[in-house]
N, C-alpha and C positions, 0 to 999 in steps of 0.2 A: 320669192317662192313662185314657182311656175305650176299652175294648177294641173296641167295635163301630165306633169312628171311626178305628182304626189304618190301615185300608186306604184311607180317603178321600184323594183327590188323587194316588194312585199309579196311573200308567198302565202296564200291562204291556207294551204294544206301542205306543210313541209314534211317530207319523208324522214323517218328516223335514221340515225346514223348506224349503218350495218358494219360493225367492226369485226375484224378477223376473217375477212373474205378476200384474201389475196393482196399481194403487194401493190397491184394496180389501183386498189381502192384508196390507198394512202393510210389505211388503218389496218393493215395486215400484220402478219408475224406476231409482234408482241401486243397488238391491239391497243396501243396507246398506254400500256402499263410500264414501259421501260424494260430494263434487263434485271432479272433476279430480284431478290429482296422480298420483304414481307408484303408489300403492296402489289407485287406481281402475282401473288397467289390468290386462289379463291378463298372467300371467307375473311379477307383482310379488311378490317375497319377498326378505328380507334373507338373505344367506349367513351361515353360522355364523361368529361372531367379528367381524361388522361392527359398528363403533362410530360410525356416522353420519358417516363421512368423517374422523374423528379417527384418529390412529395407533393401531391395535388393540393390545390388551394383550399378546398373544403376540409382537408385534414390538417392543414397548417393553421387555419383560423380557429380560435377557441369558440366553443359552443356553450351558450348559457341560456338559462330561462326555460320556459315551458309554454307551449301553445295549446290552449284548450279547444281549438277549433274543431277537432275531430270528435270530441266528446260533447260539445255544446249542443243544445237542442236547436233544431231548425224552426225558426219562428216565421210564420206566415202573417202578413198584416193586411188588414182591410179597413178602409176609412168609412165613417158614418155617412158621408156624402154618397159613396157608392151604394151603400145599403138603401139609402133614401131613394135612389134612382132605380134600383133593381127589384124592390119588393113592394107589395101592397101594404096598406095600413093594417095593423093587427097581426102581422106575420110572426111566426115563431122561427127565429133564425138560429141554425146550428152549424157547426163546422162541416158536417156532411152535406147540408143543403148548399152551403157556399161553394164547395167543391163541385157539386152537381150542376150548379148554375154557371160555373166557369169563372167565378170571381177569384178563386184560388186555383192555380193551375199546377203548382208543384207539390211534391210530398212535404209534409210538415209534421212536427211533433207538438208544436204549440201555436195557437191562434191568438193574435193580439188585435183588438179593435182600437183604432186611433181616431182622434177627434177632428180630422180635416174635413171640411165641407159643412153644409147646412143639413139639419135633421128636422123635418116638419111632420114626420109620421110617427105613430106609436108602434114600437116593436118590443118583442120579448127576445133578447139576445143571449145566447149561451156561448161563452168563449173562455179560454184559459186566463187571458189577461186583458185589462182595459186601461187605457191611459186616463188620467184624471179629467182631461177635457172631454173625452168620449163619455165618461160616466156622467158628467154635468149635462151634456147635450141630450143623452138618452133620458135622464131623469126630467129635464126641462120639457121634453116633448111628451111626457106622460108614459113613457115606456119603462121597461125594467130590464135589468141585466143580471145574469147568473154566472158565477165563476165555476168552471168545471175542472176536475183534477187533470194534471198532465198525464198523457197516456190514454185517456178516454176521448173518443171522438164522437 
């Protein structure tokens, strides 16, 4: 490798290819589309999954089962360790407060509190779901938890 030749042949701002601008350009007349046929016309493109008129793969393969992903609730999770770091002792923690503080950034249907991390402060936590380890840690620290109905924030 020769260091003073490293930059040779590299164009920082390359001009776009101007097609259909005369035979002298090398991309005149048919503009790189060949002669006649579907792909010489405007608006020509194959749709996704097109197999040249043959029965497409997604229609040949049998489809079975059901995926509940579209209908399943979006569950937001927060750990007790994050709550311990973000709130003062005696705080009343609700899903709306967590969204406001930025601990939950996405839209959700259900809030679940998980038991990862240490909890040394006493809180009153309202959420839709609690893991068993989170319930134990909240009770051990002297706090309380309340389950709220899904749909209520």
